[in-house]
N, C-alpha and C positions, 0 to 999 in steps of 0.2 A: 419149398420142399415140405411135403407132408409126412409126419411120422405119427402113426396111430391117431389120425384125425386132428393132430395139433400142428399148426403151422410153425415149424421151428425157426423160420426166418425172422419171425417177429415175436420173440419170447420176452415176457416181462417177468423178471426174477427179483425176489427180495432175499437179501443175504443178511442173516442175523448171527452175529458172533459174540456180542456182548462187549467187546472192546473196540473202540472206534478205529484205531490205526490199522490193525491187522485186517479188519473186514474191508476197509477202504482199499488196501493193497490187493486183497483177494478179489474184490469186485473189479478193480482195474485190470488185473491179470486175466480174469475170465473174459472181460470185454475184449482185450487184445487178442486172446486166443480165438474168440468168436469172429472178430473182424478178419483175422487171417484166413478163416474158413468161409468167409462170405456170409456169415450168419449175423443178422441184426438182432442184437440182444440189448434189452434195457435192463440193467442190473443196478439195484439200489441197495446200499448197506445201511442198516438201521439197527437200533437196539431192540431187544425182545419186547419191550413195553409198547413198541409202536406197531407190532404185527397186525393187530386188529384194524388199524387204520388203512392197511394196504390190501387186505384179503380180497376186496371187490375187484381190484385191478391187476392182480398178478396171476401168472400161470404156474409158477413154482416158488417154493420157499426153501431156501437152503440154510440149514441150521449148523452152526459150528459144533464139532464133535464133543466139546466140553459142555455143551448145553443139552445133551441127550435127555436130561431130567425134565426139560420143559416140553417134551414132545406130546405128552398127554394133554397139557394145557393148550398147546398149539392146535391139536386135533379138534378141541372144543371150539376154538376161534374159527377154524376153517369150516366146521360143520358140513353143509352140503355143497359148499363152493367147490368148483372144479380146480382145486389147487393141489399140485403134487408137493408133498412135504418130503424133503430129502435131507437126511442126516449126512453131513460131509464126513469124508473119511480122514482120519488123523494123518495118514501118510502124505496126502497132498495138501492138507490144510497147514500142517507144520512147516512146509516149505513154500507155502503160498503159490502152489503150482496151478496156474490158471488153465493149462491144457488138460491136465488130469481132471480138474474140477468140471470143466466143460464136457469132457467125455462122459463123466459120471452123470451129469445133468441130462445130457442127450440120451444116454441109456435109459435113465429113469423115465424120461418123457416119452421115449419110443415104446 
């Protein structure tokens, strides 16, 4: 399935939340929601200090709402790379709602 020139069936996403446990659950919930829709998603949860190690291989970077202050720094890491930076919304992040997060991701990618 193509959306805006991006193959959403094989998206590679980096999730950055700052705290290990919640980002791991969020990643797992997004992965579950994606597989229920037949979307193959590689989603990795890491700390913000590791963003630059992944820029070359990801399509999207989802940032926890409480990390909005790092967005300028993130844009610098991303530079010209074709990476979509998405600030997660507090309403689905707080409940670790993978379906809403996936919907938001796909809207942004589309």
